[in-house]
C-alpha positions as CSV (number, residue, x, y, z in Angstrom):
1,M,84.6,82.8,116.0
2,S,86.3,79.8,117.5
3,F,84.2,80.3,120.7
4,L,81.0,80.1,118.7
5,N,82.3,77.3,116.6
6,E,82.8,75.3,119.7
7,I,79.7,76.2,121.7
8,L,77.1,77.0,119.0
9,P,78.4,75.3,115.8
10,N,75.0,75.7,114.0
11,T,74.9,79.4,114.7
12,A,78.5,79.9,113.6
13,E,77.8,78.0,110.4
14,A,74.7,80.0,109.7
15,F,76.7,83.3,110.2
16,G,79.3,82.0,107.8
17,K,76.7,81.2,105.2
18,L,75.2,84.6,105.6
19,R,78.6,86.2,105.0
20,D,79.2,84.1,102.0
21,S,75.8,84.8,100.5
22,I,76.4,88.6,100.9
23,F,80.0,88.8,99.6
24,E,79.7,86.5,96.6
25,G,77.7,87.3,93.5
26,G,75.1,90.0,93.1
27,E,75.2,93.3,91.4
28,L,78.1,94.7,93.3
29,D,81.5,93.2,92.8
30,G,83.5,91.7,95.7
31,K,86.0,94.5,95.9
32,T,83.2,97.1,96.2
33,K,81.5,95.0,98.9
34,E,84.7,94.8,100.9
35,L,85.2,98.6,100.6
36,I,81.6,99.1,101.9
37,A,82.4,96.7,104.8
38,I,85.5,98.8,105.6
39,A,83.5,102.0,105.8
40,S,80.8,100.3,107.9
41,S,83.4,98.9,110.2
42,V,84.8,102.4,110.8
43,L,81.4,103.6,111.7
44,M,80.9,100.6,114.0
45,R,84.3,101.4,115.6
46,C,85.5,97.8,115.0
47,Q,89.2,97.9,114.5
48,F,89.4,94.1,114.0
49,C,86.7,94.4,111.3
50,V,88.6,97.2,109.5
51,D,91.7,95.2,109.5
52,T,89.9,92.0,108.3
53,Y,88.0,93.7,105.5
54,A,91.0,95.8,104.4
55,Q,93.0,92.5,103.9
56,R,90.0,91.0,102.0
57,A,89.7,94.1,99.9
58,L,93.4,94.0,99.0
59,A,93.0,90.4,98.1
60,R,90.2,91.3,95.7
61,G,92.3,94.0,94.0
62,A,91.6,97.1,96.0
63,S,94.4,99.6,96.3
64,K,95.5,101.2,99.5
65,K,94.2,104.5,98.2
66,E,90.8,103.0,97.6
67,I,90.8,101.7,101.2
68,A,91.8,105.1,102.4
69,E,89.0,106.8,100.5
70,A,86.5,104.3,102.0
71,I,87.7,105.2,105.4
72,A,87.5,108.9,104.6
73,V,83.9,108.6,103.4
74,A,83.1,106.9,106.8
75,M,84.9,109.7,108.6
76,F,82.8,112.3,106.7
77,I,79.5,110.6,107.5
78,A,80.5,110.2,111.2
79,G,81.4,113.9,111.4
80,G,78.5,115.1,109.4
81,S,76.0,113.1,111.4
82,Q,76.9,115.2,114.4
83,L,76.0,118.5,112.7
84,G,72.4,118.0,113.6
85,W,73.2,118.6,117.2
86,T,74.1,122.2,116.3
87,N,70.5,122.9,115.5
88,V,69.6,122.5,119.2
89,Y,71.8,125.5,120.0
90,T,70.5,127.7,117.2
91,E,66.9,127.0,118.3
92,N,67.5,127.4,122.1
93,V,70.2,130.1,122.4
């Protein structure tokens, strides 16, 4: 975010505070939040985000298998979300 830090420092700072408030404290532990972020990043198709959150998850004690399972969940949701399109064909064919 160096571009935003330079041009819109208040916005960059606010975004950082939002991140910190979400990933610290709360009912879910930090590792779980990072795994959710990985799955969300897969669904958003953000490779940079997947890499970033995977490193953060590892630092918080996640295993590579846990990261792989988070990615697999996202893959399932992405694939399953497309099944609704098949209804169009059963109704119109």
